[in-house]
C-alpha positions in Angstrom: 9.8 51.7 124.3 12.2 54.7 124.1 14.2 55.3 120.9 17.5 53.3 120.9 17.4 52.5 124.8 20.7 50.6 124.7 22.4 53.7 123.2 21.2 55.8 126.1 22.2 53.2 128.8 25.6 52.7 127.4 26.2 56.5 127.1 25.1 57.2 130.7 27.3 54.2 131.9 30.3 55.5 129.9 29.8 59.0 131.3 30.1 57.6 134.9 33.1 55.4 134.0 36.5 56.9 135.2 38.3 55.5 132.1 36.3 57.7 129.9 37.7 60.9 131.6 41.2 59.5 132.2 41.7 58.7 128.5 40.7 62.3 127.4 42.7 64.0 130.1 45.6 61.6 129.7 45.9 61.9 125.9 45.5 65.5 126.1 48.5 65.9 128.5 50.4 63.5 126.4 49.7 65.5 123.3 50.9 68.7 125.0 54.0 66.9 126.0 54.6 65.7 122.5 54.0 69.2 121.1 56.4 70.6 123.6 59.2 68.2 122.8 58.7 68.8 119.1 59.1 72.5 119.5 62.3 72.0 121.6 63.7 69.8 118.8 63.0 72.3 116.3 64.3 75.1 118.4 67.5 73.3 119.1 68.1 72.3 115.4 67.7 75.9 114.2 64.7 75.1 112.2 63.3 78.4 110.7 60.2 79.5 112.3 58.4 79.6 109.1 58.6 75.8 108.8 57.4 75.1 112.4 53.8 75.0 111.6 54.3 72.3 108.8 56.6 70.1 110.9 54.3 70.2 114.1 51.2 69.7 112.0 52.6 66.6 110.1 54.1 65.2 113.3 51.0 65.5 115.4 48.9 64.1 112.5 51.1 61.0 112.5 50.6 60.5 116.2 46.9 61.0 115.9 46.6 58.6 113.0 48.3 56.0 115.1 45.9 56.5 117.8 42.7 56.5 115.6 44.1 53.2 114.0 44.7 51.2 117.2 42.1 52.8 119.7 39.3 50.5 118.3 41.2 47.1 118.9 42.4 48.5 122.3 39.0 49.7 123.6 36.1 47.9 121.8 37.5 44.2 121.6 35.2 43.0 124.4 31.9 44.9 123.7 30.1 41.8 122.1 32.3 38.7 122.9 32.1 39.4 126.5 28.3 39.4 126.4 28.4 35.9 124.2 30.9 34.4 126.5 28.9 35.1 129.7 25.6 34.1 128.2 23.9 37.4 128.7 23.4 38.2 125.1 20.2 36.2 125.0 18.7 38.0 127.8 18.6 41.3 125.7 16.6 39.5 123.0 13.9 38.6 125.5 12.9 42.3 125.1 11.6 44.1 121.9 15.4 45.1 121.0 16.6 44.6 117.5 20.2 43.4 116.8 21.0 46.9 115.3 19.9 48.5 118.6 22.2 46.4 120.5 25.1 47.1 118.1 24.7 50.9 118.1 24.4 50.8 121.8 27.7 48.8 122.4 29.4 50.9 119.7 28.3 54.1 121.2 29.6 53.1 124.7 33.0 52.3 123.3 33.1 55.3 120.9 32.6 57.8 123.6 36.1 57.1 125.4 37.9 56.8 122.0 36.2 59.8 120.8 36.9 61.9 123.7 40.6 60.9 123.5 40.8 62.1 120.0 38.8 65.2 120.6 41.3 66.1 123.4 44.1 65.9 121.1 42.7 67.3 117.8 43.0 71.0 119.1 46.6 70.5 119.2 46.7 70.7 115.5 45.3 74.3 115.9 48.6 75.0 117.8 50.5 74.1 114.7 48.1 76.3 112.6 49.2 79.5 114.7 52.8 79.2 113.2 51.6 79.5 109.5 52.0 77.2 106.7 48.7 75.4 107.2 45.4 76.6 106.0 42.1 76.2 107.7 40.7 73.9 105.2 43.6 71.6 105.7 43.1 71.6 109.4 39.4 70.7 109.0 40.1 68.0 106.4 42.8 66.3 108.6 40.3 66.4 111.7 37.5 64.9 109.7 39.9 62.1 108.3 41.0 61.2 111.8 37.5 60.9 113.1 36.5 58.8 110.2 39.5 56.5 110.6 38.6 56.1 114.3 35.0 55.2 113.2 36.3 52.6 110.8 38.7 51.1 113.5 35.8 50.9 116.1 33.4 49.2 113.6 35.9 46.7 112.4 36.6 45.6 115.9 33.1 45.3 116.8 32.4 43.1 113.8 35.3 40.8 115.0 33.9 40.8 118.5 30.6 39.4 117.2 32.2 36.6 115.7 34.7 35.5 118.3 34.6 34.7 122.1 38.0 35.5 123.0 39.0 39.2 123.5 42.7 38.7 122.7 41.8 37.0 119.3 39.6 39.8 118.5 42.2 42.5 119.2 45.0 40.5 117.3 42.8 40.1 114.3 41.7 43.6 114.3 45.3 45.0 114.5 46.3 42.7 111.7 43.4 43.9 109.5 44.0 47.5 110.3 47.9 47.0 109.3 46.9 45.2 106.1 44.5 47.9 105.0 46.9 50.6 105.8 50.2 49.5 104.4 49.4 47.0 101.6 48.9 49.7 98.9 52.2 51.2 99.9 53.9 47.6 99.7 52.4 47.0 96.2 53.7 50.3 94.9 57.2 49.7 96.3 57.2 46.1 94.9 56.1 47.3 91.4 58.7 50.1 91.4 61.5 47.8 92.6 60.7 44.9 90.2 60.6 47.0 87.1 63.5 49.5 87.1 62.1 51.5 84.2 58.7 52.0 85.8 58.2 55.7 86.3 54.4 56.4 87.1 53.0 59.8 87.1 51.9 61.3 90.5 48.2 61.0 89.4 48.9 57.2 89.1 50.6 57.0 92.4 47.7 58.7 93.9 45.2 56.2 92.4 47.3 53.2 93.6 47.3 54.6 97.2 43.6 55.3 97.3 42.7 52.0 98.9 44.9 52.7 102.0 43.2 53.9 105.1 45.5 56.7 105.7 45.0 58.1 102.1 42.8 61.1 103.2 45.6 62.2 105.4 48.0 62.5 102.4 46.3 65.6 101.3 48.8 67.5 103.3 52.5 66.3 102.7 55.8 67.9 103.2 56.9 70.5 100.6 59.5 68.2 99.0 57.0 65.7 98.0 55.3 66.5 94.7 52.2 64.3 95.2 49.0 66.2 95.1 45.7 64.8 96.2 42.7 65.9 94.0 39.7 66.9 96.1 37.5 64.2 94.6 39.9 61.5 95.5 39.9 62.8 99.2 36.1 62.8 99.5 35.8 59.4 97.6 38.2 57.8 100.0 36.3 59.4 102.9 33.0 58.1 101.7 34.5 54.6 101.1 36.1 54.2 104.4 32.9 55.6 106.0 30.6 53.2 104.1 32.9 50.2 105.1 32.1 51.1 108.6 28.5 51.1 108.3 28.7 47.8 106.3 30.8 46.3 109.3 27.8 47.4 111.7 25.2 45.8 109.5 27.3 42.5 109.2 27.7 42.5 113.0 24.0 43.0 113.5 23.2 40.2 111.2 25.6 38.0 113.0 23.9 38.5 116.4 20.9 36.8 115.1 22.9 33.5 115.4 25.3 34.4 118.0 22.7 34.0 120.7 21.9 30.6 119.6 23.9 27.5 119.7 22.2 25.1 117.4 23.5 21.6 117.0 25.5 20.9 113.8 24.0 19.0 110.9 24.6 15.2 110.9 28.0 14.5 109.6 29.4 17.9 110.1 31.4 19.2 112.9 30.4 22.3 115.0 32.4 25.5 115.1 33.6 24.8 118.5 35.0 21.3 117.5 36.8 22.8 114.7 38.4 25.5 116.7 39.3 22.9 119.5 40.9 20.8 116.9 43.0 23.9 115.7 43.9 24.9 119.3 44.5 21.6 121.0 45.1 19.2 118.1 43.6 15.7 117.3 42.4 13.8 120.2 45.4 11.2 120.2 47.9 14.0 120.1 46.0 16.0 122.7 46.1 12.8 125.1 49.8 12.3 124.5 50.5 15.9 125.2 48.4 16.0 128.4 50.1 12.9 129.8 53.6 14.6 129.0 52.6 17.9 130.7 51.1 16.2 133.8 54.4 14.7 134.7 55.6 18.2 135.3 52.6 19.5 136.9 48.7 20.1 136.4 49.1 23.8 135.8 51.8 23.2 133.4 49.2 21.3 131.2 46.7 24.2 131.7 49.1 26.9 130.6 50.6 24.9 127.6 47.6 22.8 126.3 47.4 24.7 123.0 49.7 22.5 120.9 49.5 24.8 117.8 51.0 27.8 119.3 54.8 27.1 118.7 53.8 26.6 115.0 52.4 30.0 114.8 55.5 31.6 116.1 57.6 29.5 113.5 55.2 30.8 110.9 56.0 34.4 111.9 59.7 33.8 111.8 59.4 32.1 108.4 57.5 35.0 106.9 60.2 37.5 108.3 63.1 35.3 106.7 61.1 35.1 103.5 61.1 38.8 103.2 64.7 39.2 104.0 65.5 36.5 101.6 63.4 38.2 98.8 65.6 41.4 99.5 68.7 39.4 99.3 67.8 37.9 96.1 66.6 41.0 94.4 69.4 43.2 95.6 73.1 43.1 96.4 73.9 40.8 99.5 76.0 43.6 101.1 73.2 46.1 100.7 70.7 43.7 102.3 73.0 42.9 105.2 73.9 46.5 105.7 73.3 48.0 109.1 70.5 50.3 107.8 68.6 47.2 106.6 69.4 44.5 109.3 69.0 46.4 112.2 65.5 47.7 111.4 64.6 44.1 110.5 65.8 42.6 113.7 64.2 45.5 115.8 60.8 44.9 114.1 60.8 41.1 114.4 62.3 41.2 117.9 59.5 43.6 118.8 56.8 41.5 117.5 58.2 38.5 119.2 58.3 40.5 122.5 54.8 41.8 122.2 53.6 38.2 121.6 55.7 37.0 124.6 54.1 39.6 126.9 50.6 38.7 125.8 51.1 34.9 126.5 52.7 35.8 129.9 49.6 37.6 131.0 47.1 35.4 129.3 46.9 32.4 131.6 46.5 34.1 135.0 44.3 37.0 133.8 41.9 34.4 132.1 41.7 32.1 134.9 41.1 35.0 137.4 38.4 36.5 135.3 36.7 33.2 134.9 36.9 32.4 138.6 39.0 29.3 138.0 42.0 30.7 139.9 40.4 30.6 143.2 39.4 26.9 142.8 43.1 26.2 141.8 44.2 28.0 145.1 42.2 25.3 147.0 44.2 22.4 145.5 47.6 21.3 146.8 49.2 23.4 143.8 51.9 25.5 145.2 52.8 29.1 144.1 56.1 27.8 142.4 54.0 25.3 140.4 52.0 28.2 138.8 55.3 30.1 137.9 56.8 26.9 136.6 53.9 26.0 134.6 53.8 29.4 132.9 57.5 29.4 132.3 57.3 25.9 130.8 54.5 27.0 128.5 56.4 30.0 127.4 59.7 27.9 126.8 57.7 25.6 124.6 56.4 28.3 122.5 59.2 30.8 122.2 62.6 28.9 123.1 63.5 27.4 119.7 62.2 30.2 117.5 64.1 32.8 119.7 67.2 30.8 119.6 66.9 30.6 115.8 66.3 34.3 115.7 69.5 35.1 117.9 71.5 32.5 115.8 70.5 34.3 112.7 71.6 37.7 114.2 74.9 36.3 115.4 75.6 34.8 112.0 75.2 38.3 110.1 78.9 39.4 110.7 80.2 36.3 109.0 78.9 37.3 105.7 81.2 39.5 103.5 80.1 43.0 103.7 81.3 46.7 103.6 82.4 49.1 106.2 78.9 50.0 107.3 77.9 46.4 108.0 76.8 45.0 111.2 79.8 44.3 113.7 80.0 41.9 116.6 79.2 44.8 119.3 75.9 45.3 117.7 75.1 41.7 117.5 76.1 41.2 121.0 74.0 44.2 122.3 70.8 43.0 120.3 71.2 39.4 121.8 71.7 40.4 125.5 69.0 43.0 125.4 66.4 40.5 123.8 67.2 37.9 126.3 66.9 40.2 129.3 63.7 41.8 127.9 62.0 38.3 127.5 63.0 37.4 131.1 61.6 40.8 132.5 58.4 40.4 130.3 57.8 37.0 131.7 57.6 38.1 135.3 56.1 41.5 134.7 53.4 39.8 132.7 52.5 37.4 135.4 52.3 40.3 137.9 50.1 42.5 135.8 48.0 39.5 134.6 47.0 38.5 138.0 46.6 42.4 139.2 45.0 44.1 136.3 41.1 43.8 136.0 41.4 43.7 132.1 43.6 41.3 130.1 44.3 43.8 127.4 45.3 46.5 129.9 47.7 44.0 131.6 49.5 43.6 128.3 49.7 47.2 127.7 51.0 47.9 131.2 53.6 45.2 130.9 54.9 46.5 127.7 55.1 50.1 129.0 56.8 49.3 132.1 59.3 46.9 130.6 60.1 48.2 127.1 58.8 51.7 127.3 60.6 52.9 130.5 64.2 52.6 129.1 63.3 54.6 126.0 61.5 57.3 128.1 64.5 57.7 130.3 66.7 57.7 127.3 64.8 60.4 125.7 64.9 62.6 128.9 68.4 62.2 129.3 69.2 62.9 125.6 67.0 65.9 125.6 68.6 67.3 128.9 72.1 66.8 127.6 71.5 68.4 124.3 69.8 71.4 125.8 72.7 71.9 128.1 75.1 71.7 125.4 73.1 74.1 123.2 73.0 76.6 126.1 76.6 76.2 126.8 77.3 77.0 123.0 75.2 80.1 123.3 76.9 81.3 126.6 80.3 80.7 124.9 79.6 82.6 121.8 80.1 79.5 119.5 78.2 78.4 116.6 74.8 77.0 117.2 74.9 74.3 114.5 72.1 71.7 114.5 72.4 68.9 117.0 71.6 65.3 116.2 69.6 64.2 119.3 68.7 60.8 118.2 72.3 59.9 117.8 72.1 56.5 119.5 74.8 55.0 117.5 77.3 57.3 119.3 76.0 56.2 122.8 75.3 52.6 122.1 77.0 51.4 125.2 75.0 54.0 127.4 71.7 52.8 125.9 72.7 49.2 126.2 73.5 49.6 129.9 70.3 51.7 130.6 68.1 49.1 128.9 69.5 46.2 130.7 69.4 47.8 134.2 65.7 49.0 133.7 64.7 45.4 132.6 66.6 43.8 135.4 65.0 46.2 137.9 61.6 45.8 136.7 61.9 42.0 136.3 63.3 41.5 139.9 60.8 43.8 141.3 57.9 42.0 139.6 59.2 38.6 140.5 59.6 39.6 144.2 56.1 41.1 144.2 54.3 38.4 142.5 55.9 35.6 144.5 55.3 37.4 147.7 51.6 38.5 147.3 50.5 35.9 144.7 47.6 34.4 146.8 46.6 37.8 148.1 46.4 39.1 144.5 44.5 36.1 143.3 41.9 36.2 145.9 41.4 40.0 145.9 38.2 41.1 144.3 38.5 43.5 141.2 37.3 46.9 142.3 37.8 50.4 141.2 41.2 51.7 142.3 41.0 54.4 144.9 42.7 57.7 143.9 45.5 59.1 145.7 43.6 62.2 146.9 40.7 60.2 148.1 43.1 58.1 150.2 44.6 61.4 151.5 41.3 62.9 152.4 39.5 59.7 153.6 42.3 57.4 154.7 42.8 53.9 153.5 40.8 52.0 155.9 37.2 50.7 155.2 34.2 52.4 156.8 
């Protein structure tokens, strides 16, 4: 048998997959656009050319670090759980393959696309190197740290994929673990510094406390105003630790495969793992029966979409955790400082963003899973109408998110009632947040159903829903702000006036403009998605998932079948 045959097969398949090349070219173009926008911002704000290299290098490093952290959960979530769910993993063990051969093959197939994307963006750091202020050693160390971070993200996701069957659960748990491993040391440091006012650690002690963080190797290059210096031995020790964890995850995933292909019956008196997970998702049998009877009065699909009774409790848990953090800040600091606009607006933005992301995933989930499993075609042969599908999904979404969202909005609306200062949140800000939140949820629901039934991959459907609904207003806003500021700068140069720095991100001055743009974009996307999915629902459900034909092939060969 050839050496590592699964690796050879997965690499050959990945090289023929269009996504591999699209990720590399798309991220390279996105990186060029990001570098161009950053250069424009530095030019318009009259930043000295000697500082351009440092600003560009640090900004691009932050973007690449986010990609390296989240590329693994986005691309490798289905590598093992899909084989387990479809029952094809046992076929691989009929050969002479070992578990590590399968793990390395699956890991290499997913790593090729993620690695190509990072490889297409790392040379942009060399663009910052041309301006000075950055040494070649710092460039090499940053590139190595980014690839090491990507390796950790991929291996962690593969480990979770070997333990779970649902791709969405793997992605969520991997994202949560990455965030915990990245930000926990910083939060611990902030907590210690805030709880003891006389605590003034040395820079060496701070570096030691931050070493467990996943992004610690990237802290070797910081802005000039930060006196933190990372010793070389700390950098290489952190790199070795993160890399070793990646190989430990691969070994643990290979060990898990020994039992993943076998479903042995549980011991007498013990519940199986599936029974435990079913109890958690659907509740006890009596509660499950009562909930089923209640949902069937509305419709059969309403029960299918909302049969997991624990989901509302999970949303309440997220809201309670966010409120606990805000309450802790209120107790340890002054009330007016906690409810100041600089605190409450980021808090509501982060919590509202998490709720929106969760809402988009649930809106895509049911139709995407049913279509992938082939159950949607069977449901279309029943007397269930199109409106029954939509009403069932909306009923499940209301049951899960209605009361937590109303509580969240009531908390936002009650903020101006507290005694504050001149910079506290006013009623206009509250009304803007409430209206935008409600409109975004409505648009995310319809766009999620449309992409869930159209996209071949559930995770891609969620990403497309978020980009179209939430990313489009910010993209248009950034283009308009950049164009307006550029024209103002050119006008000042033509008139001979002073070219003082311009605050491009002054959203506060144009709050009403941003509000109108966000609402119009969400309403337009929502109505268009609602019209499309209601008109073409059965056609989209019955359509086979096939590679999308590119526009130049349609232009050269036509759209008709041969």
